[in-house]
N, C-alpha and C positions, 0 to 999 in steps of 0.2 A: 589674415591672420595669425588670434593669436599662438599658435602653437605652432603652423609655419609659416616664415618669414621670407617670401624670396627679395625684398627690396632690401639696399643695406641700413644697416642697425642707424640710429644716430643716435644715442645714448651710449659709452664705452664709460665700464666701472672704473673706479679707482680702487684697487687690491688694496694699495697698501694703505687705503684708507676704509675698507670699508671689511670689517672683520668674517661675517656674518658668510661673507660669498666668496670672501676668499677661503672658508674654512669649508665651504661648499666645495670648491674646486679640488680644494687638496683630496677631501672625501671621495669625486669622480677620477680620483690619479690613483689607488691608493689597488694599493698587490688584490684586492677582491674581483676588482671589473678589471683583471686582467683582461684585450681582447678573448686571445686563443683559450680564457678559462671559459668567460660570458659564452663566449658560438659553443662550445663545447655542452653545457647547459643548456642553450636554449635551444638546441634541437632534442634533446629529450625532454622537456618541462614539459606538464600535464598544460601552461600555457603558452606554445611553442612559437619563440621569436618574441615575445615578451620583453625578455630582456634585454636582449639585444636592440631591439627597436626603441625601446628606452631611454637608454640609452646613449646611442648616437644620437637623436633626436637633441637630447643635453647637450653632450659635448659639441653637435655642430652647432647650436643655438651658442654657445659662450667663445666657442672658436669666431662667430656670425658679430662675435662684440667686442673681442682683439683682446679675448680670456686664452690662457697660454693650453688648451684642448686639440690641439685640429692634429697632432702629431698622434693621440690616439684614437682621434674621431677616425684618420686616415687607415690605419690599420685594425678598426675596429668595422669598415666598410669593408675592405677587403676580405672580413674570414663570411661577411654578413654575402656580400654575391659568392665566394666559393658557395657558402651552406643552403646557396635559395639555387644554384644550378642546377641542380636535378629535375624539380618539377617544376619551379617558382613560386614554393612555398616551403612554409617546414611543418610538421606533423605525419599525422596519417595519409595517404590522401585521401579524397571526398569522395565518398561512397552513401552509401544510399541512408545515411542518418549522420548526421551535419553536426556537427561540435561545437557548441557555440565559445566556450573556450577561444576555441581553432579560432572561428574565424576571428572572432571579438581583437584577440588581440593582432594579429596582423593588422587593424588598423594603427597601428603602432610602426609595423616596420615599414611600414608603406610614407609614412610624416619624416620617419626617420630617414631614408634616402631620398624623398625629395627635400630634403632640408637639407642632407650634404650636397643631396646636385647642388642648391643654388648657394651652398658657399663656395662651393671648390668649381662649379661645372664641369664634375664627369658624369657623362650621360650616361655611362652605363650605370650610374646609380637609381637612375632616373626611368631607365626602359626598365631594371628589377622594380623601382614600384609601382608602373604599369602593370607588368607579369602579375605580378602580386592578387593586384587588382580584376587581371582577366582568366586566370587561371583558381583561383578561389575563393573571391569575394562575391562579385557578379554571380559567379554559376551558383555557389551558396544561396546565395540572395533570392537568386528567381526558381533553385530545386523544388520550394517547396513552403510555406506559408509558417512562419516562427509563429509559437501558441503562447502570443501573449495572453491568456485565459489562464493558463496553466496556472494551479492552484498550487503555490510554494508554500514550504514551513517556516513559521514567523520566528523560531529559534535557530532552526543550522546555518550551518555557515562559520570558518576559520577568517582569520585576518589575510590568510589569502585562497579565493575564491577555488570551487569544488565543484568537478561535475558529478551529479548525483542523480541523476532520473533523468531518462527517456519517456520524450511527449511528440505525438504528432512529429516522428523522421529527425528532430532534434533533441540532443544531449543538451540539458539544463544544467546549468552553472547553479551554485547559490548565490552570488556574485549577482541578483536579479537581476536579468533585464542588461547584462551587459553586453547582449549584442549591440546597443548603443555606441561603443565604442568604436564599432567599425566607422559611423562617422568619421572617426580623427583621420583615415586613410580615405573615405571619398570623398569627402569637401576637397581636400587642396589639390588627388587629384583631377578631383572635377574641375576648379578653378583655372591647372595648369592644360589639362588637354581644350575644355569649353566641351566635352563629348554632353550630347546628348541624352544619354543611359543612363550617364551615372547622376547628372541633374534630377533626371525623375525617379532614381532613387532616391538620391535626397529630401525633393519633396515629397514620398512616399512616407520617407519616416519622419515627416514633419507634419501631415495626416493623421499618422497614424498616433503620431504622442498627444498632438491632440487631444485626443481622444480617450489616450491613458491617465486612471487614479493611481498615481506613483502613490502617494501616502495610503490610502488600504490596499495597495499590492506592496506593500514595504520595501520598494525596490531598493535597489541601490544607490546614494548618493551622487557615488564617481561614475555613476553609466547617465544620469536624468542629466546630472550639470555637466558633465560632455554634451550631452546630447542638447543643454540649452546651450553651451558657448558655440558650439560645433552650426548651434541654428541662426545665433546672433552674428557670425562668422559671416554664414551665408548671404544671408539678409543684405549686412553692410558692402557684400560683394558683388551681388547683383540685383540688389533692392523688392528683397521679394517679401511683399507687406505681411503675409502670414507664417514665413517662417520668425520674424521678430517676434510676433506678437502671438505664435508658441515657443519662442523662449522668453519671450519676459512671463509670462502663465507661466511655465515652468522651476524662472528664479522666486515666483511667489509661494512656488508651493516650498520649498527649501526654506522658504525666508518664515515663517510659520509653520515648517512640522520640523528640519531638518537640521537648523543652523543651532550650533550652543551658543554659551552668552561670550566667549570671547569670540565667536564668529569664523569659529572654527565644523567642524562639518558630524553628522551622523555619521554611520556607516549603513542604515537604511533607517529610512524615515521607520519612525514608528521605533524604535532599537535603543533605549535607555541605557539599555544594560550592553551595550556593545562597547565601543571608540573611537575616537576620529579616527579621518581617515586624511593624511594630506594630498592625499592624489586626488579630492574630491576638490578639500578647498583652494588649492590653484586651480581646478576648475571653474570655480564659483569669482575667484578673483579676474578668469579671464573672462566672465560670463557679465559679472556687473563691465565690469572693461566696452565689452563690447557694447553694452545696454546704454552706457554713458551717451559714447560714440553716435546710436545710434536712436537717444531718445532728446539730447539734453537734461534729462529728467539729474539735476546734479544727488539726488541720494544714493546714489549708482559710482559714482565717481565720489561719495562720504562714505559707501562699502565695500568701494576695492577696493581704497586706504585701512581703515581699520580691519577688514580682512586678511592683507599683506603683513600691520604694523602687529596686534593680534592672533589671529587661531597662526599665520601661516609662521611669525616668529617663533611661537610659542614652541612650534611643532617643531624646529631645527634644534639638534642638542649643539653641545661644544665642538665636536670633533667632527659638524657639517654634514651628519647623518639625519634624519627624519623619521620620525618614530610614532607613537600610537597610545593617544594618552587619554586618560576616563572624558567622560562628557558632562559636563557642567550644564545644569538646567538650575532652575532656579527650586524645583525639589530640593537638589546638591549638586550646589555649586562651589563645586571645588575641583581642581586640576589635578591627577597627580600618573605620571609614564606610565605606562602599559606595556612595551612595547619597547626598547630604545632606537634602534637602527633596523625599518623598515626594508632591508636593502636590497628585497628583491624586486617593488617597484617605488613609495613613497621619496627616498632617500635620489633620488635618480627624477621623479616628477619636482618635488619639492623643491628639487637646484637651479629645474626650471623656472620655475613658480617666483625665485627670485630674484632673476630677469626678469622675465615679464614685472615684476611690480616694479621696475627701476626703469626698464625700457616706458614704460606708460605714465611718468612721473610725470610730464611732461608734455608739454606740446604747442603747433603752433598756430593760435586762433584767431583766426583773419592777419590783426597785423601785431597781436597782443602775443608774447610766450608767456603763459600760462605751467606753473609750475604747482602740484598739487601735493608735494610725497618729497621729502628730504633722503637726495644718497648723495653720496662723492662720482665724482666724474665731470666728462669731456661734452658737451652737444653738441649736433650738425642742425643746423638753422637755415633751412632753405628761404627765403624771401622776393620778394619783388625784385627786391635791387640787387642778389645774388646769395654767397652763403655765409654765416658765420660760423665762428668756430670758437666756443665760454668754456670754460675754466671751472669747473662747481664743487667748491668746499658748504660744507653745512655740520651741524651739530643739530640733533633734537630737544634736546637737553639743554639747560642749566645756560643761557638762555635757550631758544632756538634762533640758530642764527644761521644766516645765508651770504656766503660771498660769490658775486659774481664776475669773471676778468674775461675781457673780450683777447682771444689765440689769432685772431684772423677776422676781418671788416672786411662787406666788398667797398669799393672805392668808392668818395661821394656817399654813403649810405647815412641816412638821418637815424638818430639812435635807437634805438632797441626798447620797445617796452614790456616792461615784465613786471609781469602780476602772482601773487602770492596769496593760493588758498587754499587752507589746510584748514576742514571744521570750520566754525565762524572765523577765522584769523584770517581775514585777508589785507594785502597791504601794497604795493603800485612803486618804482622804481622802473629808474633810467640808465643805462649802461649805453656809452659811451662809443661807437664805429673804429673803434683807435687801438693796437695794440695797449694790447699793458695796462687797457681803463679797467678799474674795479667799479662796482658798486655792493653796498656792506649793508645787512642791520637783523638785527639781533629782535628775539619781542617773549615775550611769556606765556602761554597757553592759559588761560583759565581754566578753573577744575568747575565741572561741570556734575550732576549726577541725571538717572535714568532710574526710572522704579519700573519693573518689569513684574510684576503676580504677587507682590509683596516683599520682595529686597528690593533694596537699593546697587547700584556700578556706580561706579566715582568715576571718573574719565578727563584727564589730563587731554587737550585737545585731540586727537584719535584714538591715542594708548590708555586702555586703561588702568586704573591706580589700584592694588591687589597689598594684603595680607599672604605672603611668605612665611611659612611651620621651616627655622631653621635654630637651631641652638645657639645660642642659650634663649631664641625663645622668638618670639612672632618679628617684625618689624612691615613696614609700608614699602613699596616698592614698584614700580612702572611695569608691566607686563610686557616691554619690550626689553626692561635689561636683565630678567630673566626667561634661561632657554631652560629644555627643555631637561635639561640632564641632570638629571635627579638623582636624588642618593649622596653617598660622601664628598662629592664634589660642590654639589648643590640641594636649592632645598626639599622637601619632602612635602609639599603639599601649598598649593596654593588656592587660595580663597577669595572668591571676586566676588564675595557679599560684602561690598566694605562698607561702615558710615560715612561719610562725604566726610573728605576727607581738606584741614586747609593750610591755605599757601604759607 
């Protein structure tokens, strides 16, 4: 699973050498995410449970990776269990009219509780997660059919969705089709329990999504890409070919009509006047990773790296928050910050995206360990001979380099074959199975250009080279080195349409 991972973590980041992840950890532990305050806010919010569910999910995933968030997760989990005790879910009692936002955001409550269960073994959290499914999600989805064909306004809505109208027994949100976020809970719950009724609901979502025109409807990218990611996860876990095909179709819709020049996302299809959405950027990363694993198509692996290094990294601020930016298109190829800290959703979701990029940056393919992006930390690799532990030190620039060191290896193992494959740069090295053995290499990414609708993008490896407006004048920079911390401490704007740059 992209979001909820029951298995042990196979990559532990090195916070001392990873500034972005370290800043994100510190941000999640700040006072405004104090568990008691989060619970007090989440039970009265128009998105009841959303804040606590998202935060518990990220804190638990960080703890799973050996990062210092477990104590905070334990406190938040306890508060959430208490809040859920009365009726099994948060918000108003389920009545004749179903609140789309209430049902949607409980997908995060389920996923947060299940991830906490997988990290700690606390069965109370598993029980609470499945009670949310049985007391709210299943009854709501069975009560009356969701009005997919309802016409929505093409210019309504703010950064946080709002319930605006009642149609056919549902109160609908400006986050168009956010009911799809229910899959964030349905899919991990179905995989945990193997329940046929939940599998049937997921398959119903797959068939409905296959019939939707997400572009013409102006659907929210976060909702659509969450469905795409979950369908990809479902297909990986169950072998469901229809889910895989629909996931790929939704991803193609995003590529052609919802992706910005820097591999971020529109908030809604067709709304270049809106803003980027880091929550959706994370979903696109997860979807690309799942589709690569399903299809073996290298374009998905390339997309995942570009999404992480351009869309996600630019959205992170210097203090570890994640914010909203202008949408960079060929008609308006300039990035500017619009909101510094989307603390109600994207700061928590972006944190998980950083971790996801690191955890999926390497994998064992048959007997070859393939590295597709460079992050500092430690790998645990299980081969036929047994388990390896490998320390990894890296630099993406000046030049790109990687050093691998054997921490431990199986007795009598053969050398480990390692392939570094990033964009069009590929190389192979071998690591000896003796503690203290190391292998290293360095290389320079060539600058490439890409022409899109009359403009030119310059890229060094996976990362855009851009013009940054800072006093006393513009300078060339890598987008990976520019956070979204604009204003006095950073660039006012970033121009993605650059002339070809020379080495």
